[in-house]
Structure formats: C-alpha cells, structure tokens
C-alpha positions, 0 to 999 in steps of 0.5 A: 509562416507555417506554424510549428504544429509539433511544438503546438501539439506538444504544448497542448499535451503538456497543458492537458497533463498538467490539468489532469494532475491538478484535477486529481491533486484537488481530489486528493486534497479533499481526501486529506480533509475528509480523513482529518475531519472524520477523526477530529469529529470522532475525537470530540465525541469520545473525549466527551465520554472520557479522556482515555476513550479518545486514545485509539482515535488519536493513534489513527490521527497521528498515523494519518498526519505522519504522511504516507504515499497515499498510493491507493487514493491516488490510483482510485482518483485516477481510475475515476477521472480516467473513466470520466468521473466528475471531480466535484462529486463527494462520493469519490472523495469518501471512496478514496479516504476509505481505501486509505483508512483500510491501508492504515488498518493493515499497517497497524496490524502488519506491525504487530504481525511483523514485530516492527518497532517503527513506522514512518520514523516513529514508534509503531502503535503497539511499541508506543503503548507497550512503552507507555505501559512500562513507564506507568508501571501498569499491571500485566504484560506490557507487550500484550497490552501494546499489541492489544491496543494496536489490534483495536486501533486497527479494527477501529480503522476498519470501522471508519473505512466502512463508514467512509465507503458507505458515502460512495456510490453503491456501484463500488460495493462488490469491488470493495467487498472483494478488496477487503477479503483479499487483504485478509486472505493474503495476510493469512497466506503470508503468515503461513508461508513464513511459518512453513518457510520453504522456497516456492516462488509461485506462492510468493508471487501469489502472495505479493499479488493478493496481499499487496498488489491488488489492494494497492493498485488493481482494486482501487482503480476498479473502485474508481472506474465503478464509481464513475459507472465504467465497468467496461474498464475493469479488464484493462485496469485488472491487467494493469493493476495485477502487473504493476501491483506485483512490481510495487510489492517486489520493490518493497521486498528489495527495499526491506532487504537492501534499503536504508531505514532512514529513508524508509522510516521503518526497520530494514531486514524485517522480511528476513527476521520474520522468515517472509517467503518473498520472491527474492528469498524464494529464488535465492534459496533455490540457488543457495541452500545455505541461505535457509540456515543463515536465516533460521539459525542463530548467530548470523548477522543481517549483513551476512545474509544480505551479502549471500543474497547479493551473491546469488544474483537474484536481486538483479533478476528481481529488478528485471522482473519488475521492469517486465511487469511495468512494461506489461502493465503499460501495454495493458492500458495502451488501447484502453478506452480512456483519454491519452492524458490518463493513459500517459499518467497511469504509465508514469504512475507505474514507473513511480511506484515500481522504482520508488526509494521509500 
C-alpha cells in the first residue's frame, strides 16, 4: 500500500507550526513573569521607603496586569526564533519585556495627550489620579495633578524599559535606540498634524509608520533577529514590518472611528475629537470639505461625523489599502532565509493584527 505522502507532509507541517507556537508562547510566558517580578521587586523597594513612594510602580503593575495584546513582544520573539535564536536564552526575554514596558510608557503618555478617560476598560492613569485628588480634597488643580502623575508614571516605565534592555545582547542597542527616538518623533508629528489639521495623506501615512508601525512590528522583529545575530534578515523584516505596521495602525484608526468601546476598552471617536490627521480622515476631507467643519465647529454629534465619513466611501478604500499592505508584507518574507514554519507564522500574524476587532 502506497503511503499518503500529502497527508503525512501536511501533518508534519501542522506539527512544526504547533511546536513553533508553543516555543514562542513559552518565551512570552517568561516575559510576563519578568515584567511582574521586576515591578514586584520595585514595589517592595519603594514601599520600604514610604507607602506613597510605591504608587507609580503600582500604577504600572495595574496596567501590565490588565492584559493587552503583547504585539511587540510577540513579534520580537518571533523574529528571534525565526532567526534561529535559542529560546532558553534569558536576554531575549528581557528584550521582549523592554518593548512591552516602552509600549506601556507610550500608552500612559498617549492618554494624557489624547485626554482619554479609559484604557483597557478602566480609568486611565491621569483620570484615576485626578479623581483621587478631587475625592481627597487636596490642594491645587485636580487635572494638573492627574496629568503630572501620569507623565511621571510613563517616564518611570521608560526607566524600566532601559533596565530590561540592558540585560539583552548588546547587538540590539542600535535598533533599540532608533526605535525609541522614532516613537517620540512620531508622537510629535501626530500632535503637530492635529494642530495644523489640514488634509495631507502623505503625512498621515508617514505618521502611521513612524508613530506606530515601526515600533510595533518592524523594529521588534529586527531587535529579535539582532539578538540572534542575524542582521541579514533586517531588510526582509523591514519591508514586512513597514507594510504590516501601517496596516496595524490603519485598523486602529478604523476601530477608533467605527468600533465599539465595549470591545476596545477605550472611548471611541478620540481621533475625531482630538483632530488626529489619520489617513481615513485625510482622504475623507479631500472628498468632502464639509467634514472639516463638522469636526472643528461645535454642535455636531459624533454619529453625524461618522455617517459623513461613511458616505465618502473612504472606509472601504482604507480596507482595500490594508489588504494591499498585508499582501505586500507577506510577499516581503516569501523568500526570506528563514524556515517555512516561521514564514507561515509571520503571514498569519500579519492577518491577525491587520484584521483584529479590539
């Protein structure tokens, strides 16, 4: 009897994919442990100084414990393993944890910049501490107190990100430095574009890539490959990460405009109220001049703005653009010098992040 080669090879591929995912999940479990152990140790140190000195650490612990998608550690670990890295090496765990801590810092600061009241279904750091100020009847302005606490909590997360990345292989330092500066420059460009509020799709795409896409996918992948000593993967990972990272941010823009806050865990429509010049909004304003005044002038409801956006047909065009970016990303790694199982996993991850619902 002739063996079913197709079935056997298909089973082998499935087994390889399962092993790859379990290996990466093992790394990510250790990342969670590293984050929690670092913050628990810091809590003990500062609680020993004074009970209030541990408050900023506890705010970070609460954010870490509240979940999150852990996209950046996942791509870093995948880049490392695809590059042939040893999953038992402690340095990659620290690198992944540093990326998540940097992300937490950006979230805390983002919420201040966007005046957002909720994150992951709970009050944001600045909102919670402003309310605490009010409830205790403290001196000064509650809003300034809450925002001041949040800025310091975000800065503390940056300190811990540095502490963690110092435990990673030294080969990651150049990429880590570029990543951190890009986040800050991208944030500035986002703030400036919101103030200027003129339709410029080219700038909108640039902001999406620099502010979010690169530090979410491109740079974490390259950090992982660098930690494994595979600088030869940088070009393929850059092309993949640039495309899929932009798709990730464009999905975020669509979820902000049309998503459900019960699913996303944060208020919807913040991009509109904060005049964020997303690609969605830039394209829509080019087609319908009335949208500019609907957003900038008082008296218009969010539902009215959403209907006008939908009527332009731009949301559908953004969806097509996302699909094209995912396709481009998958093509970028089609010939990358990695095992097939990791090529397939990266393609699956591209689809998951580009078509997520939260």
